[in-house]
C-alpha positions, -999 to 999 in steps of 0.1 A, spaced: 159 366 118 143 401 126 124 412 102 128 446 111 137 474 84 113 455 58 88 474 42 51 476 54 35 457 19 61 426 29 53 428 68 15 421 60 21 393 44 32 379 74 8 393 99 -19 365 120 -52 363 105 -83 376 130 -94 346 149 -123 326 134 -164 335 141 -180 317 170 -212 296 162 -237 283 185 -235 240 186 -260 224 164 -297 217 179 -310 178 175 -343 179 169 -362 150 180 -369 127 153 -412 122 149 -422 84 148 -439 78 118 -465 51 120 -483 28 95 -523 31 84 -528 -3 92 -540 8 128 -569 28 115 -583 2 87 -608 -7 117 -624 29 113 -629 27 75 -665 31 64 -676 -7 54 -704 8 29 -704 6 -7 -693 36 -27 -717 62 -45 -721 55 -82 -696 70 -106 -716 106 -121 -713 96 -164 -691 122 -181 -676 122 -214 -648 145 -226 -657 172 -259 -639 146 -279 -654 117 -269 -694 139 -274 -681 149 -306 -675 110 -313 -707 96 -298 -728 127 -320 -704 115 -349 -715 77 -343 -752 87 -339 -753 103 -369 -740 77 -389 -759 50 -376 -792 73 -382 -778 80 -420 -774 40 -427 -808 31 -410 -824 56 -435 -802 44 -465 -813 9 -456 -847 15 -458 -841 35 -497 -817 2 -506 -845 -21 -502 -871 2 -522 -844 9 -547 -849 -6 -580 -834 10 -613 -854 -7 -632 -886 8 -622 -875 43 -628 -898 60 -651 -866 89 -662 -843 57 -669 -856 46 -708 -840 32 -735 -816 4 -737 -792 5 -709 -765 -21 -730 -764 14 -753 -763 41 -727 -731 60 -717 -723 77 -685 -709 109 -684 -695 127 -652 -681 157 -638 -698 176 -660 -698 216 -659 -724 233 -641 -726 255 -671 -728 224 -697 -763 222 -717 -777 192 -731 -772 207 -764 -736 210 -762 -728 179 -743 -745 162 -774 -721 181 -799 -694 169 -783 -703 132 -782 -717 133 -817 -681 125 -827 -678 91 -820 -714 82 -835 -755 93 -836 -771 101 -808 -806 90 -798 -815 108 -765 -794 132 -740 -808 137 -705 -788 156 -681 -798 151 -640 -814 180 -624 -820 183 -586 -858 191 -569 -847 230 -573 -841 225 -611 -801 229 -605 -778 202 -628 -764 175 -602 -730 174 -625 -737 141 -644 -757 124 -677 -765 100 -699 -762 99 -733 -784 72 -751 -763 62 -785 -784 43 -817 -755 18 -818 -737 -3 -795 -703 2 -814 -706 41 -812 -710 33 -775 -679 14 -772 -658 42 -794 -670 70 -764 -662 46 -738 -628 38 -748 -619 78 -762 -641 99 -746 -628 95 -709 -609 127 -698 -626 148 -728 -621 185 -718 -654 206 -718 -660 237 -706 -630 236 -688 -634 206 -671 -626 167 -679 -652 144 -678 -652 105 -669 -671 85 -690 -680 46 -680 -712 26 -690 -745 27 -674 -741 0 -646 -775 7 -627 -791 -17 -654 -768 -40 -664 -751 -48 -635 -768 -70 -604 -767 -54 -571 -754 -20 -584 -757 10 -562 -751 46 -570 -729 65 -548 -756 84 -526 -764 50 -514 -728 39 -504 -723 24 -539 -703 38 -571 -668 35 -583 -635 52 -569 -625 70 -539 -650 100 -544 -636 134 -547 -612 144 -524 -597 177 -519 -565 190 -521 -541 181 -494 -529 212 -471 -500 228 -470 -484 208 -446 -493 179 -462 -478 185 -493 -443 196 -475 -446 158 -455 -453 141 -479 -424 160 -502 -402 158 -471 -413 118 -472 -409 112 -505 -374 123 -502 -366 104 -474 -380 73 -488 -359 84 -520 -328 89 -501 -330 57 -484 -332 40 -517 -296 58 -531 -280 47 -497 -291 10 -500 -286 12 -538 -251 22 -529 -247 -5 -499 -253 -29 -523 -226 -16 -550 -201 -16 -523 -213 -48 -511 -208 -61 -546 -179 -44 -550 -163 -58 -517 -177 -92 -528 -158 -85 -561 -122 -80 -544 -126 -108 -523 -131 -129 -550 -102 -114 -566 -81 -119 -535 -89 -152 -531 -84 -156 -574 -48 -143 -570 -43 -162 -533 -48 -195 -551 -29 -184 -581 2 -171 -562 -5 -207 -539 -4 -229 -577 25 -207 -586 45 -213 -556 38 -249 -557 50 -251 -596 84 -232 -584 85 -260 -552 81 -284 -582 107 -272 -601 136 -272 -572 123 -302 -560 133 -316 -593 167 -297 -597 176 -313 -563 168 -343 -578 188 -338 -606 212 -326 -588 217 -356 -563 214 -379 -599 247 -359 -610 262 -359 -575 256 -401 -575 269 -405 -610 302 -386 -597 305 -405 -571 300 -439 -594 324 -426 -618 352 -417 -589 347 -455 -575 352 -469 -608 386 -447 -615 395 -463 -581 388 -496 -592 408 -494 -618 440 -480 -600 434 -504 -573 433 -529 -603 464 -516 -620 484 -514 -587 474 -550 -584 489 -559 -621 520 -542 -613 528 -559 -580 523 -591 -596 
């Protein structure tokens, strides 16, 4: 078959491809012989290594300075604790069992206003606000009542009272009434102390953790409910199976009884037939005689 007379675009399909490009052969490079370092161990120096220069990172330096400050503060505090004796304090006068401690007081509150607020619980003998060396209030005071029952009423009902926009904290005087008691400035006191409000990030994290815990609790409750329901269903199935088995047993018993009755009936019928046969035989014998 010749390709004459075919159009050019069809003849182009049958044209041979160009010959492949000639490439030079690959050159095989000689391999480099690699040996270990064991041959050169003899040339190493046997002298001891030089001493290592001490170096600390910025975080380590910060932690070291903080540690030194804490240790120095504890040493000073220990000296003050050894000398501290509230019974020898000239400012602490009066009966300690009738004295009330009031903390977290506003700096604008005066002794007169404090006395006016706590006179509701009973007659007051003396009010002493504590000031620093510059004459500024420290935020706490001591109130001495004339009767011990008034102190108890103030201790029970005065805690959380709002004075000048701040809620005060009330407690009995513990410096002279409790052995080994230390104020907060010497590392004692009650409670964790002043704690600032957490940042927004911490609040978000706390909220997220609380939400996750709540979700986990809900999931656990739901799982427990599902397990209980499954257990109930399994118990119901078991009860149903037991009931069905009992019913089947009863049905089998009834069937067995019916079979026995039928057998008895068949036996009775057979006996009657035999009797009839014997009678007929006896009659035939009599006739033959």
